[in-house]
N, C-alpha and C positions, 0 to 999 in steps of 0.2 A: 606356461607361454600363451601371449595373447593372440587371439584369433584376430583376422583382418577385420572381421565385421564389428567385434568388439570394440577395436581400435577407432573405426570409423563412428562408431556409437558416442565413445569417449569424447571424439573430436567434435562432433556435434553438440553435445553436452557442454564443453568448454566454450564453444561460440555463444551459446545462450547464456552461460555464466559470465563470459566478458560483456555481452549485450546490456545485461543486468548491471554489471558494475559502470558500464560508460554511462548509460542512461541515468542511474544514480547521481553518477559525478557532475553530468550536466545540469541536472536540477539542482544539485547542491551550488553549484557556482551561480546558476541563475538565480536561485531563490534564497539561500543559505539555509535550506530546509532538507531533511531527511524525507524519502519517498513517504513514510508513513505519516510524517507530519502534514506534509503536503496535501495528502489524500483527506486527512482528516478536517483541516483547514477547507477544502474544497467542499467537503461533504456539510460543514457549518455554514458556509457561505451560500450554497445550493438550497438551504432550508430557511433561510433568514435567522428565524430564533427556533433554536431546538434544544433537545436535551442531551446530556452525555451518553444516556441510555439508549437513544434512538440512534445517534451516531455508532455506538458500539454494534448494534444491531445490523446497521447496515453495511459496515464494514466488516463485521464478523471478527472484532477485535473484542479483547476482555474489557470490562469495566474498569480494571485496573490500569491497562494499557492507554486506554483514552485518558483518563486521568492524569496519566503522566505527560501525553503529548499536550493536553489541554494546559496544562501547567505552564509547559515550555512555549507555546502559543500566546498566552496571556502575558508571560514575561517579556515576549518580544513585541508586544501591542498589535498582535494580527488578529487576536480573539479578546471579547470581552465576556465575563462571566458575572452574571447577576441573578440575584434570588427572584424565583417566580413570586409575583406578588399574591397569586392566587393559593399556591403552596408553597410554604416558606421552606419545605425540607428540599425543595427542588431547584436546581440551577438551570438558567437558560444561557445558552450561547450564542452568540452573535460575531460575525465578522467586523472588524474594524475596516476603515476605507484603505488603510494599508494592507489589511488581510486581503481585501477585496482585489486590489490591485496585484498581489503576488498571485492570485489564482488567475487572473487574466493574463498576465505576463509570462507565466511559467510555460517551458518547452513542452511540446506533446510526451508524455510517458508512455514507456514501451507497454506496460500492462493494458493501456488504454489501447494502443495500435495493436496488440494481441487479441483483445476481447474483442475489438470491432471486426478483424478477420475471422476469429474462432465462430462467433456466433452465425456467421454467413456460410459456414461450412454445413455439409448435410449433416442431420443427427446420427448417422452411423459412423461417420469420421470424427465427430467430435467423441462419439463414445470410444472408438478406437484409440485414439490420441489419450484419453483419460486412463484408459486400461494400460496402454503402454507407459505411462509417465508414473502411474500408481507402481506398476511393477519395476520402474526403474528405482523409485523410492526404496522398495522392498530390498533389491539387490544391493542398494547403497547403506542398508540398516538404518533409513531415516523415515520409516513408515509411522513411528512414534514421536516424531517432532514435531512440535506445535507451530503453524506456519499460518498466516494470514493470506487472503488471497490476492497478492500483489507480488510484484517483480522487484525485489530489493534485496540485496546481498547482507545485509546488517541485522540487527535485532531490532524488533519492530518498535521499541519504545525508545531506542537511542536518543539522547539529547542531541549531539551534534551529528553534523553529516561527516561521511567519511573523507 
């Protein structure tokens, strides 16, 4: 039998999941991109010329995930990939004008709103929320699932928005 507090917790969790789905859908409609693709594009655009490794480190994505996402962004003509003139083993990534336009015109992402509000909380409250969410992940047997620090309900490297 489910306790009342467990039901309330599940309802709150469901609201978070729904907000994530709605935010991802709004981004997909506005840009044609998944949340992960938009984050990679934004990171590339913000850095002017950068390497896949720098983007992977900044977003805490694997190098393989970045490669998959960049391949898609190049195919969409949102990013250019060119060899580094100083080191031919390395590629440099730049946003095209179309890519810059996507970043400028995209709706606000839920995780950006969350982060902006979360960092304003006192450190004790941030730690409390982290502990509760980590415990929630454990209760749902999700503690070992690889996840990037973004609010999106799909696979990190999915090629098409949901």
